[in-house]
C-alpha positions as CSV (number, residue, x, y, z in Angstrom):
1,M,-89.0,67.8,40.3
2,D,-86.2,66.1,38.9
3,L,-82.9,67.0,38.9
4,N,-80.0,67.2,37.1
5,Y,-77.1,65.6,38.5
6,R,-74.1,64.4,39.0
7,Y,-72.6,61.3,41.9
8,A,-69.0,60.2,41.8
9,L,-68.2,57.4,44.5
10,A,-65.1,58.8,46.8
11,T,-61.7,57.7,44.5
12,T,-61.1,55.7,48.0
13,P,-63.7,53.3,48.6
14,N,-64.6,54.0,52.5
15,D,-67.6,54.6,54.3
16,R,-67.5,58.3,54.6
17,L,-70.8,60.3,54.2
18,P,-71.9,62.1,50.5
19,I,-70.9,65.6,50.6
20,V,-74.2,67.2,48.2
21,L,-72.6,70.2,46.8
22,I,-75.3,73.3,46.1
23,H,-74.7,75.8,43.4
24,G,-76.3,79.9,42.9
25,L,-78.0,82.4,41.8
26,F,-76.8,81.2,37.9
27,G,-75.5,78.9,38.1
28,S,-74.9,75.4,37.4
29,L,-73.6,72.0,39.2
30,D,-69.9,72.8,36.9
31,N,-69.5,76.0,39.7
32,L,-68.5,73.6,42.7
33,G,-66.1,71.8,40.5
34,V,-63.4,73.2,42.7
35,L,-64.7,71.9,45.4
36,A,-65.9,68.4,44.5
37,R,-62.5,67.5,42.7
38,P,-60.6,66.9,45.7
39,L,-63.8,66.2,48.4
40,G,-64.3,63.2,45.9
41,E,-61.1,61.7,46.5
42,N,-62.3,61.0,49.8
43,Y,-65.9,61.0,49.8
44,P,-69.1,60.7,47.9
45,T,-69.8,63.5,45.6
46,L,-73.2,65.0,44.4
47,Q,-73.2,68.4,42.6
48,V,-77.0,69.0,41.0
49,D,-78.2,71.7,39.0
50,L,-81.1,74.0,41.4
51,R,-84.4,74.1,39.1
52,N,-83.9,77.0,36.3
53,H,-81.0,76.6,35.6
54,G,-78.1,74.4,34.4
55,L,-79.8,71.1,33.1
56,S,-82.7,71.0,35.3
57,P,-85.9,71.2,34.0
58,H,-88.1,74.9,34.5
59,S,-91.3,76.5,36.6
60,D,-92.2,79.3,36.1
61,D,-92.1,78.3,40.4
62,I,-89.1,78.8,42.6
63,N,-88.5,79.6,46.6
64,Y,-86.3,77.7,49.2
65,D,-88.9,75.3,50.2
66,L,-89.6,73.9,46.4
67,M,-85.7,74.6,46.1
68,A,-85.4,72.5,48.8
69,G,-88.0,69.9,48.3
70,D,-86.8,68.7,44.5
71,V,-82.9,68.1,46.0
72,I,-84.8,65.7,49.4
73,T,-85.9,63.5,46.3
74,L,-83.6,63.7,44.9
75,L,-81.5,62.2,47.9
76,D,-84.8,59.4,48.6
77,K,-84.3,58.2,44.5
78,L,-80.0,58.0,45.6
79,N,-81.8,55.9,49.3
80,I,-78.7,58.4,50.6
81,A,-80.3,58.9,53.8
82,K,-77.9,61.0,55.7
83,C,-75.4,63.6,54.1
84,I,-72.7,66.5,54.6
85,L,-74.5,69.9,53.0
86,I,-72.3,72.5,51.3
87,G,-73.8,75.5,49.9
88,H,-72.4,78.5,47.5
89,S,-74.7,81.7,48.3
90,M,-78.1,81.1,47.4
91,G,-77.2,77.2,47.6
92,G,-76.0,78.2,50.6
93,K,-80.0,79.4,52.4
94,V,-81.3,76.2,50.5
95,A,-78.8,74.3,51.7
96,M,-79.2,75.3,55.5
97,T,-84.0,75.1,54.4
98,L,-82.7,71.6,54.1
99,S,-81.4,72.0,57.4
100,A,-84.8,72.9,58.2
101,L,-87.6,70.5,57.1
102,Q,-85.7,67.5,57.4
103,P,-83.2,68.1,60.6
104,E,-82.8,64.5,60.3
105,R,-80.9,63.6,57.4
106,I,-78.2,66.4,57.6
107,D,-74.8,65.6,59.3
108,R,-73.1,69.0,59.3
109,L,-73.6,72.3,56.6
110,V,-71.4,74.1,55.5
111,V,-72.1,77.5,54.4
112,I,-70.5,79.9,52.3
113,D,-70.5,83.4,51.9
114,M,-74.7,83.7,53.1
115,A,-76.0,84.2,56.0
116,P,-80.2,83.0,56.9
117,V,-81.9,86.4,56.4
118,A,-83.6,88.5,53.6
119,Y,-81.3,91.3,52.4
120,P,-82.3,94.2,51.7
121,T,-80.2,95.0,49.0
122,R,-81.1,94.4,45.0
123,H,-77.8,93.2,43.7
124,H,-78.6,91.2,40.5
125,D,-80.4,94.2,38.2
126,D,-77.8,94.7,36.4
127,V,-77.8,91.3,35.9
128,F,-81.4,90.8,35.0
129,A,-81.2,94.1,32.2
130,A,-78.2,92.6,30.1
131,L,-79.8,88.6,30.3
132,R,-82.7,90.2,28.6
133,H,-80.5,92.5,26.6
134,V,-78.9,89.4,25.1
135,S,-82.3,87.5,25.4
136,Q,-84.1,90.7,22.9
137,S,-81.5,90.0,20.1
138,T,-80.1,87.9,17.9
139,V,-77.1,86.9,18.5
140,R,-75.6,83.0,18.9
141,E,-71.8,83.6,20.2
142,R,-70.7,84.3,24.1
143,H,-68.1,86.6,22.2
144,E,-71.0,88.3,20.4
145,A,-73.4,88.4,24.1
146,A,-70.6,89.6,26.1
147,S,-70.1,92.5,24.3
148,L,-73.7,93.6,24.8
149,M,-74.2,93.1,28.3
150,K,-70.9,95.7,29.2
151,Q,-73.7,97.8,28.9
152,D,-75.2,96.2,31.4
153,I,-72.8,95.2,33.7
154,S,-69.3,97.0,34.4
155,D,-67.8,93.6,36.6
156,S,-65.5,91.7,34.6
157,G,-65.8,89.0,35.8
158,T,-69.9,88.4,36.3
159,I,-70.5,88.2,32.2
160,P,-67.5,85.3,31.3
161,F,-69.7,83.5,34.7
162,L,-73.0,84.0,32.6
163,L,-72.2,83.7,29.8
164,K,-71.3,79.5,30.7
165,S,-74.9,78.8,30.9
166,F,-75.5,80.5,27.5
167,I,-76.0,77.9,24.9
168,K,-76.8,78.3,21.0
169,G,-78.1,81.6,22.3
170,T,-79.9,80.1,24.5
171,W,-79.7,81.0,28.7
172,R,-80.0,77.6,30.6
173,F,-80.9,79.2,33.1
174,N,-84.8,80.3,33.0
175,V,-84.6,84.6,33.5
176,D,-88.2,85.3,33.7
177,A,-89.0,82.8,36.6
178,L,-86.1,84.4,38.4
179,W,-86.9,87.6,37.9
180,A,-89.6,87.0,38.8
181,H,-88.8,85.3,42.1
182,Y,-86.7,87.2,43.2
183,D,-87.3,89.1,45.7
184,D,-88.2,85.4,46.7
185,I,-84.8,84.9,46.9
186,I,-83.2,87.5,47.8
187,G,-86.0,87.0,51.0
188,W,-85.1,84.8,54.6
189,Q,-88.0,82.9,56.7
190,E,-86.5,82.4,59.7
191,S,-87.4,78.5,61.2
192,A,-86.4,76.8,64.8
193,P,-82.4,76.3,65.3
194,W,-81.0,73.2,63.9
195,H,-78.4,72.9,66.4
196,G,-75.7,70.4,64.4
197,P,-72.2,71.7,63.3
198,V,-72.3,74.2,60.9
199,L,-69.7,76.5,59.0
200,F,-69.8,79.5,57.7
201,I,-67.1,80.7,55.2
202,R,-67.2,84.7,54.2
203,G,-65.0,86.3,51.8
204,G,-63.4,89.1,53.3
205,N,-64.3,91.9,51.2
206,S,-67.8,90.7,50.6
207,P,-71.0,92.3,52.3
208,Y,-72.8,88.9,52.2
209,L,-71.6,87.7,55.8
210,S,-71.4,91.2,57.4
211,D,-71.4,91.3,61.5
212,D,-74.5,92.4,61.4
213,Y,-76.2,88.9,60.7
214,R,-74.4,87.4,63.6
215,P,-77.4,87.4,65.7
216,S,-80.0,86.0,63.1
217,I,-77.1,83.2,62.9
218,Q,-76.7,81.9,66.4
219,R,-80.4,82.3,66.5
220,Q,-81.2,79.6,63.8
221,F,-77.8,77.9,64.4
222,P,-76.1,77.4,67.9
223,H,-73.7,75.7,67.4
224,A,-72.0,78.0,64.4
225,R,-68.6,78.3,63.9
226,A,-66.9,81.3,60.7
227,H,-63.9,81.3,59.2
228,V,-62.8,84.2,57.1
229,I,-60.5,84.3,53.9
230,A,-59.2,87.3,53.1
231,G,-58.3,89.1,50.0
232,A,-61.2,87.2,48.4
233,G,-64.7,88.5,48.1
234,H,-68.7,87.1,47.4
235,W,-67.0,84.0,44.7
236,V,-64.5,82.9,47.7
237,H,-64.4,79.8,46.9
238,A,-62.9,80.8,43.1
239,E,-61.0,82.9,44.5
240,K,-59.4,81.2,47.0
241,P,-59.9,77.3,46.8
242,D,-57.0,76.1,49.0
243,A,-58.3,78.2,51.4
244,V,-61.3,77.4,51.0
245,M,-60.6,73.2,51.0
246,R,-58.4,74.1,53.9
247,A,-61.1,75.5,56.1
248,I,-64.1,72.9,55.2
249,G,-61.1,69.8,55.4
250,R,-60.8,70.8,59.0
251,F,-64.4,71.4,59.6
252,L,-65.4,67.8,58.5
253,T,-62.6,66.6,60.4
254,A,-63.2,67.8,64.1
């Protein structure tokens, strides 16, 4: 599948490896722009819309092998032989899958608030209810959609995030496919260990990278390091971008 993407050379010309930034569920390539912009001063940056998200094509099928395969196809298209991966949430699992499928192409890996585990809890049923509520209505404006979504979603920050993908009465992400394959999205198939350098960044208030998942991380990524950013939740890069950038900067130059 041909993904929509944004590829920019470093502001300061050099021979550093490109950084590929991969967004999470219900997101788009703009979500990690807060990281791509400062990183782009010193590294080529590649931001992607995963399948069924943003301006990339829709498909009835979605799983981590397919999403990682799409990114590999894009790397081939752009003649990127080796890169650094940064993925948030679902994008973190795509990045970890890439390290299993083509380990030789990954120099190092940053996973933001996601563990290589199958999560037992469904965190997005209220979101899907809100999305369907809007889809079944006739509203076309974001403020109208926001009013409907408040019936299902209590978190005030989630609605504006979702509405970034609401364009002229239509969701850019493929709601039906994401719902049909949600168990695959929260699931995980453990793979052989990847021995490259990995940084796991956790929001201190988030449950997605709890200490319970440390054994799974150590089995699959024996050289992983962890960095906790206090006072942040799952959207740690949006809430504390400077702290996230400092952690990434230290990791990339270590």
